[in-house]
PyMOL Python script that loads the backbone (N, CA, C, O; Angstrom):
from pymol import cmd

cmd.read_pdbstr("""\
ATOM      1  N   UNK A   1       0.850  -1.174   0.000  1.00  0.00           N
ATOM      2  CA  UNK A   1       0.000   0.000   0.000  1.00  0.00           C
ATOM      3  C   UNK A   1       0.898   1.241   0.000  1.00  0.00           C
ATOM      4  O   UNK A   1       1.799   1.352   0.832  1.00  0.00           O
ATOM      5  N   UNK A   2       0.663   2.156  -0.911  1.00  0.00           N
ATOM      6  CA  UNK A   2       1.482   3.357  -0.978  1.00  0.00           C
ATOM      7  C   UNK A   2       1.078   4.356   0.095  1.00  0.00           C
ATOM      8  O   UNK A   2       0.035   4.216   0.735  1.00  0.00           O
ATOM      9  N   UNK A   3       1.926   5.374   0.283  1.00  0.00           N
ATOM     10  CA  UNK A   3       1.601   6.412   1.267  1.00  0.00           C
ATOM     11  C   UNK A   3       0.318   7.126   0.887  1.00  0.00           C
ATOM     12  O   UNK A   3      -0.476   7.465   1.764  1.00  0.00           O
ATOM     13  N   UNK A   4       0.096   7.361  -0.390  1.00  0.00           N
ATOM     14  CA  UNK A   4      -1.126   8.029  -0.828  1.00  0.00           C
ATOM     15  C   UNK A   4      -2.341   7.161  -0.497  1.00  0.00           C
ATOM     16  O   UNK A   4      -3.385   7.681  -0.105  1.00  0.00           O
ATOM     17  N   UNK A   5      -2.213   5.870  -0.650  1.00  0.00           N
ATOM     18  CA  UNK A   5      -3.310   4.972  -0.323  1.00  0.00           C
ATOM     19  C   UNK A   5      -3.574   4.989   1.184  1.00  0.00           C
ATOM     20  O   UNK A   5      -4.731   4.962   1.604  1.00  0.00           O
ATOM     21  N   UNK A   6      -2.531   5.034   1.994  1.00  0.00           N
ATOM     22  CA  UNK A   6      -2.717   5.142   3.442  1.00  0.00           C
ATOM     23  C   UNK A   6      -3.441   6.441   3.785  1.00  0.00           C
ATOM     24  O   UNK A   6      -4.335   6.463   4.631  1.00  0.00           O
ATOM     25  N   UNK A   7      -3.041   7.522   3.115  1.00  0.00           N
ATOM     26  CA  UNK A   7      -3.680   8.817   3.346  1.00  0.00           C
ATOM     27  C   UNK A   7      -5.156   8.741   2.976  1.00  0.00           C
ATOM     28  O   UNK A   7      -6.010   9.220   3.722  1.00  0.00           O
ATOM     29  N   UNK A   8      -5.457   8.145   1.832  1.00  0.00           N
ATOM     30  CA  UNK A   8      -6.853   7.999   1.411  1.00  0.00           C
ATOM     31  C   UNK A   8      -7.622   7.132   2.394  1.00  0.00           C
ATOM     32  O   UNK A   8      -8.778   7.413   2.708  1.00  0.00           O
ATOM     33  N   UNK A   9      -6.979   6.086   2.873  1.00  0.00           N
ATOM     34  CA  UNK A   9      -7.625   5.199   3.840  1.00  0.00           C
ATOM     35  C   UNK A   9      -7.948   5.954   5.130  1.00  0.00           C
ATOM     36  O   UNK A   9      -9.028   5.784   5.696  1.00  0.00           O
ATOM     37  N   UNK A  10      -7.022   6.779   5.588  1.00  0.00           N
ATOM     38  CA  UNK A  10      -7.246   7.566   6.800  1.00  0.00           C
ATOM     39  C   UNK A  10      -8.376   8.569   6.594  1.00  0.00           C
ATOM     40  O   UNK A  10      -9.216   8.744   7.476  1.00  0.00           O
ATOM     41  N   UNK A  11      -8.402   9.219   5.452  1.00  0.00           N
ATOM     42  CA  UNK A  11      -9.458  10.191   5.158  1.00  0.00           C
ATOM     43  C   UNK A  11     -10.820   9.505   5.115  1.00  0.00           C
ATOM     44  O   UNK A  11     -11.789  10.005   5.685  1.00  0.00           O
ATOM     45  N   UNK A  12     -10.890   8.375   4.445  1.00  0.00           N
ATOM     46  CA  UNK A  12     -12.154   7.632   4.376  1.00  0.00           C
ATOM     47  C   UNK A  12     -12.596   7.160   5.758  1.00  0.00           C
ATOM     48  O   UNK A  12     -13.778   7.226   6.096  1.00  0.00           O
ATOM     49  N   UNK A  13     -11.644   6.686   6.547  1.00  0.00           N
ATOM     50  CA  UNK A  13     -11.944   6.252   7.906  1.00  0.00           C
ATOM     51  C   UNK A  13     -12.500   7.414   8.727  1.00  0.00           C
ATOM     52  O   UNK A  13     -13.503   7.259   9.424  1.00  0.00           O
ATOM     53  N   UNK A  14     -11.858   8.566   8.648  1.00  0.00           N
ATOM     54  CA  UNK A  14     -12.302   9.734   9.415  1.00  0.00           C
ATOM     55  C   UNK A  14     -13.699  10.178   8.996  1.00  0.00           C
ATOM     56  O   UNK A  14     -14.511  10.549   9.843  1.00  0.00           O
ATOM     57  N   UNK A  15     -13.983  10.144   7.703  1.00  0.00           N
ATOM     58  CA  UNK A  15     -15.313  10.529   7.215  1.00  0.00           C
ATOM     59  C   UNK A  15     -16.385   9.575   7.727  1.00  0.00           C
ATOM     60  O   UNK A  15     -17.442  10.009   8.185  1.00  0.00           O
ATOM     61  N   UNK A  16     -16.113   8.289   7.650  1.00  0.00           N
ATOM     62  CA  UNK A  16     -17.096   7.304   8.122  1.00  0.00           C
ATOM     63  C   UNK A  16     -17.281   7.386   9.635  1.00  0.00           C
ATOM     64  O   UNK A  16     -18.403   7.294  10.135  1.00  0.00           O
ATOM     65  N   UNK A  17     -16.190   7.557  10.354  1.00  0.00           N
ATOM     66  CA  UNK A  17     -16.269   7.662  11.807  1.00  0.00           C
ATOM     67  C   UNK A  17     -17.044   8.916  12.213  1.00  0.00           C
ATOM     68  O   UNK A  17     -17.798   8.894  13.186  1.00  0.00           O
ATOM     69  N   UNK A  18     -16.862   9.991  11.479  1.00  0.00           N
ATOM     70  CA  UNK A  18     -17.602  11.227  11.753  1.00  0.00           C
ATOM     71  C   UNK A  18     -19.108  10.984  11.632  1.00  0.00           C
ATOM     72  O   UNK A  18     -19.888  11.472  12.450  1.00  0.00           O
ATOM     73  N   UNK A  19     -19.506  10.238  10.622  1.00  0.00           N
ATOM     74  CA  UNK A  19     -20.933   9.904  10.455  1.00  0.00           C
ATOM     75  C   UNK A  19     -21.438   9.085  11.639  1.00  0.00           C
ATOM     76  O   UNK A  19     -22.528   9.336  12.153  1.00  0.00           O
ATOM     77  N   UNK A  20     -20.645   8.109  12.068  1.00  0.00           N
ATOM     78  CA  UNK A  20     -21.057   7.237  13.170  1.00  0.00           C
ATOM     79  C   UNK A  20     -21.091   7.982  14.501  1.00  0.00           C
ATOM     80  O   UNK A  20     -21.850   7.615  15.398  1.00  0.00           O
ATOM     81  N   UNK A  21     -20.280   9.020  14.632  1.00  0.00           N
ATOM     82  CA  UNK A  21     -20.236   9.786  15.881  1.00  0.00           C
ATOM     83  C   UNK A  21     -21.370  10.796  16.005  1.00  0.00           C
ATOM     84  O   UNK A  21     -21.495  11.462  17.032  1.00  0.00           O
ATOM     85  N   UNK A  22     -22.185  10.916  14.981  1.00  0.00           N
ATOM     86  CA  UNK A  22     -23.302  11.860  15.004  1.00  0.00           C
ATOM     87  C   UNK A  22     -24.491  11.200  15.709  1.00  0.00           C
ATOM     88  O   UNK A  22     -25.376  10.644  15.058  1.00  0.00           O
ATOM     89  N   UNK A  23     -24.503  11.268  17.028  1.00  0.00           N
ATOM     90  CA  UNK A  23     -25.565  10.642  17.820  1.00  0.00           C
ATOM     91  C   UNK A  23     -26.295  11.690  18.650  1.00  0.00           C
ATOM     92  O   UNK A  23     -25.728  12.716  19.024  1.00  0.00           O
ATOM     93  N   UNK A  24     -27.529  11.416  18.922  1.00  0.00           N
ATOM     94  CA  UNK A  24     -28.325  12.257  19.807  1.00  0.00           C
ATOM     95  C   UNK A  24     -28.642  11.461  21.057  1.00  0.00           C
ATOM     96  O   UNK A  24     -29.137  10.336  20.982  1.00  0.00           O
ATOM     97  N   UNK A  25     -28.361  12.040  22.184  1.00  0.00           N
ATOM     98  CA  UNK A  25     -28.651  11.381  23.460  1.00  0.00           C
ATOM     99  C   UNK A  25     -29.646  12.259  24.207  1.00  0.00           C
ATOM    100  O   UNK A  25     -29.409  13.448  24.421  1.00  0.00           O
ATOM    101  N   UNK A  26     -30.749  11.659  24.595  1.00  0.00           N
ATOM    102  CA  UNK A  26     -31.769  12.377  25.342  1.00  0.00           C
ATOM    103  C   UNK A  26     -31.779  11.865  26.773  1.00  0.00           C
ATOM    104  O   UNK A  26     -31.975  10.676  27.022  1.00  0.00           O
ATOM    105  N   UNK A  27     -31.568  12.770  27.693  1.00  0.00           N
ATOM    106  CA  UNK A  27     -31.610  12.413  29.110  1.00  0.00           C
ATOM    107  C   UNK A  27     -33.030  12.592  29.619  1.00  0.00           C
ATOM    108  O   UNK A  27     -33.692  13.585  29.319  1.00  0.00           O
ATOM    109  N   UNK A  28     -33.485  11.622  30.390  1.00  0.00           N
ATOM    110  CA  UNK A  28     -34.851  11.656  30.905  1.00  0.00           C
ATOM    111  C   UNK A  28     -34.824  11.657  32.429  1.00  0.00           C
ATOM    112  O   UNK A  28     -33.864  11.206  33.052  1.00  0.00           O
ATOM    113  N   UNK A  29     -35.875  12.162  32.997  1.00  0.00           N
ATOM    114  CA  UNK A  29     -35.984  12.169  34.447  1.00  0.00           C
ATOM    115  C   UNK A  29     -36.235  13.575  34.948  1.00  0.00           C
ATOM    116  O   UNK A  29     -36.413  14.517  34.176  1.00  0.00           O
ATOM    117  N   UNK A  30     -36.244  13.685  36.248  1.00  0.00           N
ATOM    118  CA  UNK A  30     -36.454  14.994  36.855  1.00  0.00           C
ATOM    119  C   UNK A  30     -35.428  15.192  37.966  1.00  0.00           C
ATOM    120  O   UNK A  30     -34.726  14.264  38.367  1.00  0.00           O
ATOM    121  N   UNK A  31     -35.367  16.397  38.436  1.00  0.00           N
ATOM    122  CA  UNK A  31     -34.342  16.738  39.419  1.00  0.00           C
ATOM    123  C   UNK A  31     -34.488  15.916  40.697  1.00  0.00           C
ATOM    124  O   UNK A  31     -33.491  15.589  41.340  1.00  0.00           O
ATOM    125  N   UNK A  32     -35.710  15.584  41.064  1.00  0.00           N
ATOM    126  CA  UNK A  32     -35.912  14.782  42.271  1.00  0.00           C
ATOM    127  C   UNK A  32     -35.287  13.394  42.125  1.00  0.00           C
ATOM    128  O   UNK A  32     -34.647  12.893  43.049  1.00  0.00           O
ATOM    129  N   UNK A  33     -35.478  12.779  40.957  1.00  0.00           N
ATOM    130  CA  UNK A  33     -34.891  11.457  40.713  1.00  0.00           C
ATOM    131  C   UNK A  33     -33.365  11.526  40.725  1.00  0.00           C
ATOM    132  O   UNK A  33     -32.698  10.627  41.237  1.00  0.00           O
ATOM    133  N   UNK A  34     -32.830  12.589  40.164  1.00  0.00           N
ATOM    134  CA  UNK A  34     -31.370  12.745  40.127  1.00  0.00           C
ATOM    135  C   UNK A  34     -30.824  12.925  41.534  1.00  0.00           C
ATOM    136  O   UNK A  34     -29.854  12.274  41.922  1.00  0.00           O
ATOM    137  N   UNK A  35     -31.447  13.805  42.288  1.00  0.00           N
ATOM    138  CA  UNK A  35     -30.962  14.070  43.647  1.00  0.00           C
ATOM    139  C   UNK A  35     -31.181  12.888  44.578  1.00  0.00           C
ATOM    140  O   UNK A  35     -30.402  12.671  45.506  1.00  0.00           O
ATOM    141  N   UNK A  36     -32.237  12.127  44.334  1.00  0.00           N
ATOM    142  CA  UNK A  36     -32.533  10.973  45.176  1.00  0.00           C
ATOM    143  C   UNK A  36     -31.421   9.939  45.092  1.00  0.00           C
ATOM    144  O   UNK A  36     -30.967   9.428  46.115  1.00  0.00           O
ATOM    145  N   UNK A  37     -30.982   9.628  43.879  1.00  0.00           N
ATOM    146  CA  UNK A  37     -29.891   8.660  43.707  1.00  0.00           C
ATOM    147  C   UNK A  37     -29.201   8.931  42.370  1.00  0.00           C
ATOM    148  O   UNK A  37     -29.554   8.325  41.357  1.00  0.00           O
ATOM    149  N   UNK A  38     -28.227   9.828  42.360  1.00  0.00           N
ATOM    150  CA  UNK A  38     -27.598  10.223  41.101  1.00  0.00           C
ATOM    151  C   UNK A  38     -26.897   9.077  40.366  1.00  0.00           C
ATOM    152  O   UNK A  38     -26.865   9.058  39.136  1.00  0.00           O
ATOM    153  N   UNK A  39     -26.345   8.134  41.105  1.00  0.00           N
ATOM    154  CA  UNK A  39     -25.655   7.018  40.441  1.00  0.00           C
ATOM    155  C   UNK A  39     -26.631   6.124  39.701  1.00  0.00           C
ATOM    156  O   UNK A  39     -26.350   5.693  38.583  1.00  0.00           O
ATOM    157  N   UNK A  40     -27.775   5.839  40.308  1.00  0.00           N
ATOM    158  CA  UNK A  40     -28.791   5.005  39.649  1.00  0.00           C
ATOM    159  C   UNK A  40     -29.320   5.729  38.423  1.00  0.00           C
ATOM    160  O   UNK A  40     -29.466   5.131  37.356  1.00  0.00           O
ATOM    161  N   UNK A  41     -29.610   7.025  38.576  1.00  0.00           N
ATOM    162  CA  UNK A  41     -30.114   7.796  37.443  1.00  0.00           C
ATOM    163  C   UNK A  41     -29.096   7.799  36.299  1.00  0.00           C
ATOM    164  O   UNK A  41     -29.462   7.574  35.145  1.00  0.00           O
ATOM    165  N   UNK A  42     -27.832   8.050  36.610  1.00  0.00           N
ATOM    166  CA  UNK A  42     -26.790   8.096  35.586  1.00  0.00           C
ATOM    167  C   UNK A  42     -26.621   6.746  34.895  1.00  0.00           C
ATOM    168  O   UNK A  42     -26.431   6.682  33.680  1.00  0.00           O
ATOM    169  N   UNK A  43     -26.690   5.668  35.678  1.00  0.00           N
ATOM    170  CA  UNK A  43     -26.568   4.340  35.076  1.00  0.00           C
ATOM    171  C   UNK A  43     -27.723   4.066  34.122  1.00  0.00           C
ATOM    172  O   UNK A  43     -27.516   3.510  33.043  1.00  0.00           O
ATOM    173  N   UNK A  44     -28.921   4.445  34.505  1.00  0.00           N
ATOM    174  CA  UNK A  44     -30.081   4.266  33.629  1.00  0.00           C
ATOM    175  C   UNK A  44     -29.907   5.053  32.329  1.00  0.00           C
ATOM    176  O   UNK A  44     -30.230   4.560  31.248  1.00  0.00           O
ATOM    177  N   UNK A  45     -29.397   6.270  32.442  1.00  0.00           N
ATOM    178  CA  UNK A  45     -29.187   7.097  31.249  1.00  0.00           C
ATOM    179  C   UNK A  45     -28.121   6.479  30.344  1.00  0.00           C
ATOM    180  O   UNK A  45     -28.265   6.473  29.121  1.00  0.00           O
ATOM    181  N   UNK A  46     -27.066   5.966  30.944  1.00  0.00           N
ATOM    182  CA  UNK A  46     -25.987   5.340  30.166  1.00  0.00           C
ATOM    183  C   UNK A  46     -26.481   4.086  29.451  1.00  0.00           C
ATOM    184  O   UNK A  46     -26.179   3.868  28.278  1.00  0.00           O
ATOM    185  N   UNK A  47     -27.238   3.270  30.169  1.00  0.00           N
ATOM    186  CA  UNK A  47     -27.774   2.041  29.569  1.00  0.00           C
ATOM    187  C   UNK A  47     -28.696   2.391  28.405  1.00  0.00           C
ATOM    188  O   UNK A  47     -28.632   1.757  27.352  1.00  0.00           O
ATOM    189  N   UNK A  48     -29.550   3.394  28.587  1.00  0.00           N
ATOM    190  CA  UNK A  48     -30.452   3.814  27.515  1.00  0.00           C
ATOM    191  C   UNK A  48     -29.678   4.345  26.318  1.00  0.00           C
ATOM    192  O   UNK A  48     -29.997   4.007  25.178  1.00  0.00           O
ATOM    193  N   UNK A  49     -28.667   5.171  26.558  1.00  0.00           N
ATOM    194  CA  UNK A  49     -27.879   5.747  25.469  1.00  0.00           C
ATOM    195  C   UNK A  49     -27.142   4.667  24.687  1.00  0.00           C
ATOM    196  O   UNK A  49     -27.099   4.701  23.458  1.00  0.00           O
ATOM    197  N   UNK A  50     -26.568   3.718  25.398  1.00  0.00           N
ATOM    198  CA  UNK A  50     -25.865   2.625  24.725  1.00  0.00           C
ATOM    199  C   UNK A  50     -26.848   1.771  23.938  1.00  0.00           C
ATOM    200  O   UNK A  50     -26.579   1.401  22.795  1.00  0.00           O
ATOM    201  N   UNK A  51     -27.983   1.459  24.548  1.00  0.00           N
ATOM    202  CA  UNK A  51     -28.993   0.656  23.861  1.00  0.00           C
ATOM    203  C   UNK A  51     -29.496   1.317  22.596  1.00  0.00           C
ATOM    204  O   UNK A  51     -29.692   0.653  21.577  1.00  0.00           O
ATOM    205  N   UNK A  52     -29.707   2.622  22.657  1.00  0.00           N
ATOM    206  CA  UNK A  52     -30.206   3.355  21.495  1.00  0.00           C
ATOM    207  C   UNK A  52     -29.157   3.479  20.393  1.00  0.00           C
ATOM    208  O   UNK A  52     -29.506   3.665  19.227  1.00  0.00           O
ATOM    209  N   UNK A  53     -27.898   3.380  20.741  1.00  0.00           N
ATOM    210  CA  UNK A  53     -26.815   3.580  19.772  1.00  0.00           C
ATOM    211  C   UNK A  53     -25.934   2.356  19.592  1.00  0.00           C
ATOM    212  O   UNK A  53     -24.819   2.466  19.082  1.00  0.00           O
ATOM    213  N   UNK A  54     -26.417   1.198  20.002  1.00  0.00           N
ATOM    214  CA  UNK A  54     -25.595  -0.008  19.962  1.00  0.00           C
ATOM    215  C   UNK A  54     -25.113  -0.342  18.551  1.00  0.00           C
ATOM    216  O   UNK A  54     -23.956  -0.715  18.359  1.00  0.00           O
ATOM    217  N   UNK A  55     -25.985  -0.208  17.581  1.00  0.00           N
ATOM    218  CA  UNK A  55     -25.581  -0.530  16.209  1.00  0.00           C
ATOM    219  C   UNK A  55     -24.444   0.390  15.747  1.00  0.00           C
ATOM    220  O   UNK A  55     -23.507  -0.063  15.089  1.00  0.00           O
ATOM    221  N   UNK A  56     -24.527   1.667  16.087  1.00  0.00           N
ATOM    222  CA  UNK A  56     -23.461   2.606  15.722  1.00  0.00           C
ATOM    223  C   UNK A  56     -22.157   2.241  16.429  1.00  0.00           C
ATOM    224  O   UNK A  56     -21.084   2.320  15.831  1.00  0.00           O
ATOM    225  N   UNK A  57     -22.245   1.846  17.685  1.00  0.00           N
ATOM    226  CA  UNK A  57     -21.045   1.457  18.425  1.00  0.00           C
ATOM    227  C   UNK A  57     -20.372   0.247  17.789  1.00  0.00           C
ATOM    228  O   UNK A  57     -19.150   0.210  17.647  1.00  0.00           O
ATOM    229  N   UNK A  58     -21.172  -0.734  17.409  1.00  0.00           N
ATOM    230  CA  UNK A  58     -20.628  -1.936  16.763  1.00  0.00           C
ATOM    231  C   UNK A  58     -20.023  -1.569  15.411  1.00  0.00           C
ATOM    232  O   UNK A  58     -18.937  -2.033  15.065  1.00  0.00           O
ATOM    233  N   UNK A  59     -20.732  -0.732  14.647  1.00  0.00           N
ATOM    234  CA  UNK A  59     -20.215  -0.314  13.346  1.00  0.00           C
ATOM    235  C   UNK A  59     -18.891   0.443  13.500  1.00  0.00           C
ATOM    236  O   UNK A  59     -17.974   0.245  12.703  1.00  0.00           O
ATOM    237  N   UNK A  60     -18.785   1.299  14.507  1.00  0.00           N
ATOM    238  CA  UNK A  60     -17.551   2.058  14.739  1.00  0.00           C
ATOM    239  C   UNK A  60     -16.405   1.116  15.099  1.00  0.00           C
ATOM    240  O   UNK A  60     -15.278   1.292  14.635  1.00  0.00           O
ATOM    241  N   UNK A  61     -16.696   0.131  15.915  1.00  0.00           N
ATOM    242  CA  UNK A  61     -15.650  -0.832  16.279  1.00  0.00           C
ATOM    243  C   UNK A  61     -15.173  -1.592  15.042  1.00  0.00           C
ATOM    244  O   UNK A  61     -13.971  -1.742  14.821  1.00  0.00           O
ATOM    245  N   UNK A  62     -16.121  -2.067  14.242  1.00  0.00           N
ATOM    246  CA  UNK A  62     -15.761  -2.810  13.033  1.00  0.00           C
ATOM    247  C   UNK A  62     -14.991  -1.932  12.057  1.00  0.00           C
ATOM    248  O   UNK A  62     -14.054  -2.397  11.408  1.00  0.00           O
ATOM    249  N   UNK A  63     -15.379  -0.670  11.948  1.00  0.00           N
ATOM    250  CA  UNK A  63     -14.672   0.265  11.086  1.00  0.00           C
ATOM    251  C   UNK A  63     -13.228   0.434  11.559  1.00  0.00           C
ATOM    252  O   UNK A  63     -12.304   0.426  10.746  1.00  0.00           O
ATOM    253  N   UNK A  64     -13.035   0.584  12.861  1.00  0.00           N
ATOM    254  CA  UNK A  64     -11.687   0.710  13.413  1.00  0.00           C
ATOM    255  C   UNK A  64     -10.847  -0.531  13.193  1.00  0.00           C
ATOM    256  O   UNK A  64      -9.660  -0.443  12.881  1.00  0.00           O
ATOM    257  N   UNK A  65     -11.472  -1.693  13.356  1.00  0.00           N
ATOM    258  CA  UNK A  65     -10.743  -2.945  13.130  1.00  0.00           C
ATOM    259  C   UNK A  65     -10.324  -3.071  11.669  1.00  0.00           C
ATOM    260  O   UNK A  65      -9.208  -3.501  11.375  1.00  0.00           O
ATOM    261  N   UNK A  66     -11.226  -2.694  10.747  1.00  0.00           N
ATOM    262  CA  UNK A  66     -10.897  -2.757   9.329  1.00  0.00           C
ATOM    263  C   UNK A  66      -9.795  -1.761   8.974  1.00  0.00           C
ATOM    264  O   UNK A  66      -8.906  -2.066   8.179  1.00  0.00           O
ATOM    265  N   UNK A  67      -9.856  -0.584   9.561  1.00  0.00           N
ATOM    266  CA  UNK A  67      -8.819   0.427   9.324  1.00  0.00           C
ATOM    267  C   UNK A  67      -7.454  -0.092   9.772  1.00  0.00           C
ATOM    268  O   UNK A  67      -6.472   0.029   9.041  1.00  0.00           O
ATOM    269  N   UNK A  68      -7.392  -0.669  10.970  1.00  0.00           N
ATOM    270  CA  UNK A  68      -6.126  -1.197  11.472  1.00  0.00           C
ATOM    271  C   UNK A  68      -5.622  -2.342  10.587  1.00  0.00           C
ATOM    272  O   UNK A  68      -4.422  -2.461  10.341  1.00  0.00           O
ATOM    273  N   UNK A  69      -6.529  -3.166  10.122  1.00  0.00           N
ATOM    274  CA  UNK A  69      -6.139  -4.256   9.228  1.00  0.00           C
ATOM    275  C   UNK A  69      -5.537  -3.682   7.943  1.00  0.00           C
ATOM    276  O   UNK A  69      -4.507  -4.159   7.467  1.00  0.00           O
ATOM    277  N   UNK A  70      -6.188  -2.657   7.387  1.00  0.00           N
ATOM    278  CA  UNK A  70      -5.676  -2.038   6.164  1.00  0.00           C
ATOM    279  C   UNK A  70      -4.301  -1.422   6.401  1.00  0.00           C
ATOM    280  O   UNK A  70      -3.405  -1.565   5.570  1.00  0.00           O
ATOM    281  N   UNK A  71      -4.131  -0.740   7.526  1.00  0.00           N
ATOM    282  CA  UNK A  71      -2.832  -0.103   7.826  1.00  0.00           C
ATOM    283  C   UNK A  71      -1.750  -1.153   8.031  1.00  0.00           C
ATOM    284  O   UNK A  71      -0.626  -0.980   7.561  1.00  0.00           O
ATOM    285  N   UNK A  72      -2.072  -2.233   8.722  1.00  0.00           N
ATOM    286  CA  UNK A  72      -1.080  -3.267   9.014  1.00  0.00           C
ATOM    287  C   UNK A  72      -0.663  -4.063   7.776  1.00  0.00           C
ATOM    288  O   UNK A  72       0.365  -4.740   7.792  1.00  0.00           O
ATOM    289  N   UNK A  73      -1.451  -3.986   6.711  1.00  0.00           N
ATOM    290  CA  UNK A  73      -1.107  -4.701   5.478  1.00  0.00           C
ATOM    291  C   UNK A  73      -0.013  -3.992   4.691  1.00  0.00           C
ATOM    292  O   UNK A  73       0.459  -4.508   3.678  1.00  0.00           O
ATOM    293  N   UNK A  74       0.389  -2.818   5.150  1.00  0.00           N
ATOM    294  CA  UNK A  74       1.419  -2.062   4.415  1.00  0.00           C
ATOM    295  C   UNK A  74       2.796  -2.563   4.730  1.00  0.00           C
ATOM    296  O   UNK A  74       3.778  -2.043   4.201  1.00  0.00           O
TER     297      UNK A  74
END
""", "prot")
cmd.dss("prot")
cmd.show_as("cartoon", "prot")
cmd.util.cbc("prot")
cmd.orient("prot")
């Protein structure tokens, strides 16, 4: 793989990763729930955010693995 091909690979990787990083996270709840137990509330929000974006997370991981494979083939 030439240096130009590596550069193109990096540019393509960055463009695809940028698309995958475009996520919207909506936090739910009220101040009473947060103050009552902030750790439980935060964990619920994290679980919901991951669940809503799981496909993007998997795609990003696979994209990174493919990028590293392409780079290591040089």
